[in-house]
N, C-alpha and C positions, 0 to 999 in steps of 0.2 A: 568469421562469421560463425555464431552457434547455430545448432540445427533449428532451434526455435524462430530465430531471425530469418533463417532460410525459408522456413515454411510460411511465416508471415509475408515475406516478399513475394513467394509464390502466389499465396491468396490475393494479396494486392494487385498482381499483375494479372490473375485469372479473372477476377470480377470486373464487370463492366464499370460499377461504380464503387470505389473505394474511398469515397469523400470522407466517411466517418471513421475510418480506421487511423490508428496511430497513437491515441492516447488510452488510458485506463478505463475512461468513460467515453460513450458517444454523446455528444451534445447536440440536440434537437432543438435549434434556437426559435423554431418557429412554433414550439409547443412548450417552451421554457422547461426543457426535460433533459436530466442527466441520466444514462442508464449504464449500468455494469454488471457484468456476469462474470462468476468465477467458481472453479471447482476445486474440492479437496477429496483426495483419494486415499483411502486406508494403505499404510505403509509407505506413503510417498510423503504426505503432508502431515499425518498423524498416526499414532499408534493406539490400539485398543488396550495394549499391555500399559501404556503410561497415562491414557486419559479416559474418563469416563464419557458415556454418551452426553450427559449434561454438559460437560467441559467442552467436547467437541463441538456441539450445537453452539454454544456461546462464541466459541472462537471463529466458527464457520461465519457466523452473522456478523462480527465485528470485522474480519477480514474483508467482506464485501461492502459495509458500510463505510470502511475507511478508503476506498477508491471514490465513493461518491463525495465524502469530505474533502478530499485532496482535489477535487474538481471545483470545490467552492460552493456546490449545491447542498441543500438540506435534503435528507432521507425522508421518504414518504411511504413507499410501498415496497414489497417484496414478493416474490414466488420462490417456492423451494421444491427442488427436487432431490428425492433422497431413494438410493438403492443400497442393496446389502441383504445378508441374511437376518432379516429382521424378525423381532417378536414383540410382544406386546409391552414387556418391561422396557426394551430399548426405545420404541417409539414415544412412550410417557416420558422417560428421562430426557430424550433429546429435545422434545417439543417443550419442556419445562425451560431449557435452557434457551430455546427460541423465544419463548413468551417473555423471559427475563429482560432479554435484550431489546426486543420490539417493545416493551413497556418504557425502559430506559430512554429509547430514541423516539418514542411515540410514533412508532412505525407500524403500518398495518400489514399483515400477512394476507395476500389476496389469491392464493392458489399455488399449484404444484404438482407434483407426482410422485408415486410410490411404485418401485418395481423392485424385482428380486435380481441378485447378482452376488457372484462370489466374494467380493469386497464391497465395503461401506463407500459409496460415492455420494458427495453432495454437492450439488450445483445450485446455487442461489443468483437470482437475479435482482437488483435493487434499483428502484427508481427514485430520482431526487429532484427536487423543485429549484430551478435556477432563476425564476423571476426576479427582476432588479438586483441581480447579482452579476458581477465581474467573474466570469468563469476562467479557469486556468486552461492552459495549454504548454506542452513541452516546448512549443516553437516560440514562446514568448520572451524568453531570456534575452537581454541585451548588454552591450559593452557598458562598463561601470556600474551594472547591478550588483546587489549584495547577495550573497548566498547566506541563508538563516534556516534554523531548524527549530522544530518543537518536538521535544521528547529526547530519548537517549539512543545509543547504538550499541550494539553487541550483546545487549543483555538477554535476549532470546536464544542466540546461538548458544551462549554460555549455558543457559538454562537447559537446553537440548542436550548439550554435552554432558551436563550434570545428571540429568535424567539417564543417558545412555550408560554412564559409569555408576550407576545405582546409588547415587547420593540421596540422601534425605531432603525432605521438602525445604527449600531455601528461597531467597529472594528472586534468583535469576529462573528457577524452575516455575515460580509463580508468575513471573513476568512472560515467560514462554507460553504459559498456559491462558493467561490472561492479559492480552496486549491493551495498552493505555492508548486511546484515542484523543484527538483534540479539537472537538466540534466547535467549541467557542473561538479559538483561535483560527480556524479554517474560515468561520462566519465573518470575523472581523476582517480577515484579508480580503475576502469577497465583497464586503460592504465598504470598506474604506480604500482599498487600492485604486488609485486614480489612473494609473497607467497599466499596460498589459503585464501578467506575471506567469511564471512557470510555477507548478507546484505538483510534487508527486508523494506517496507515501513509500517508505523504505521496505517494502514487502520483500525485495529481492537484494537488499542491502545498499547502504550508502553510496558506494561506487557505481553501482548500477544506476542509481537515480542521477548521479552527476554526469555519468557517461551519456544517459539517455537525452538529458536537457541538453548537453554540451553539443552532441551531434545533430539534435533537431533544430537547436538555434543557432548553429553554427559559431559558437564563442568557445574561448579557452576559460576554463574553472579553476581557480586556485584556492585550496583549503589550507588553513593551518590546523596540524592534528590536535594539537593542546587545547584548542577551542572547541573541539567535537565533545558534546556532553557523552559521558560513558561512566561505566562503574566496573566493567571487566578490564582486567589488565591484558587481555588477548588482543593485540592489535589486529589481526586478521578477522576476528569476529566483530571489532568495532567498524573496519572497512568494508568487509565482504558478506558478514552474517546477515541472513534475512529475517523477515517476520517481526521485526521491530515495530513497523508501522508508525513510525516517527513521521512528522511532516518535513520535507526539504524544499525550500522555497527560493526561487530567485525573483527579486522584485527591487524597484527603484529605491534608492537611498531615501527619498522624503517619505515614501509609503512605508518604509521599514520603521521609521520614527514614529509613525503612528499606530503601531501594532504592538500591543503589550504581549510578552510572553515568548517572543521569538530570541533565539541566541544567533548573533552573528559569526559565522565561522570562516568566511571567505569572500571572494569577489569574482566578477566577471571580466574579461576584457578581449581584445581582438585577438583572434587566433583559433586554436582548436586543442582538444585534449583535456584531459584532468590532472591536476598536479597536487601532490600532497607535499607541503613544505618545500615547494619549488622543484620536487622530484616527480617527473612524469609516471604516473601508474597505468598499468595496462588493464583493460576491461577483463573482469572476471565476475561473472554473476552465476546465480543459479541455472543449471542446465536441465531441463525437463526430459530431454531425449537421450541423455547419454550416462 
């Protein structure tokens, strides 16, 4: 078990009520509300030598919006906490990026905080509307469900590697800086799925998504590697590379037929674990604490 999972286990056992913990979004059914909060830290999630304040702000917003979309909700509001060695130019460029994404997703910025620190840290909380929508949970996958995806895998990790190798701007670098989200597909699933479903974004990689769903739903997942949408030839990037923000969905076969834009890559069955081409793969995700 990674340190992060150990920490989360401690938190769950320490709190008197941990009912809302376990998914990327908290779902408050009585308010038709989904809430997600995430942080990006300089030299951990981004580098100022590779990305401008404008690019960092756009990606920070998209990363947080992605969790809301993966729950099946519609984004509505956000708060932004920003710290670092800030100046007027950084603030202006940063909030130009924030404003561009906010306009694209019809999202309102309703508050936040500015503080001084040694490194730039961005913490964003996004609020989504779940009214009349079937929301996702990692516990909802079931035997005979289909594994389907929207998006591609490994391109962001390839882009980061290209940046670190000082390559010129290319498809993969642009993909790393500007992740693609799938609001229309997530909405179709939330509105059309008749049975419970599990959906995550691949922020920490495809294998991480599959293992999270497999362990929470107590099912075996089998995937055919050739069916995974990808452009990089690096298999480790495809399976384990993070920050693609593709959608990974486990849903009923009849529901799958009603959703345009999804690609089938595998299936669920009775058992446990994740298998690629019938070979069991071990969990290996991004570890924030090592």
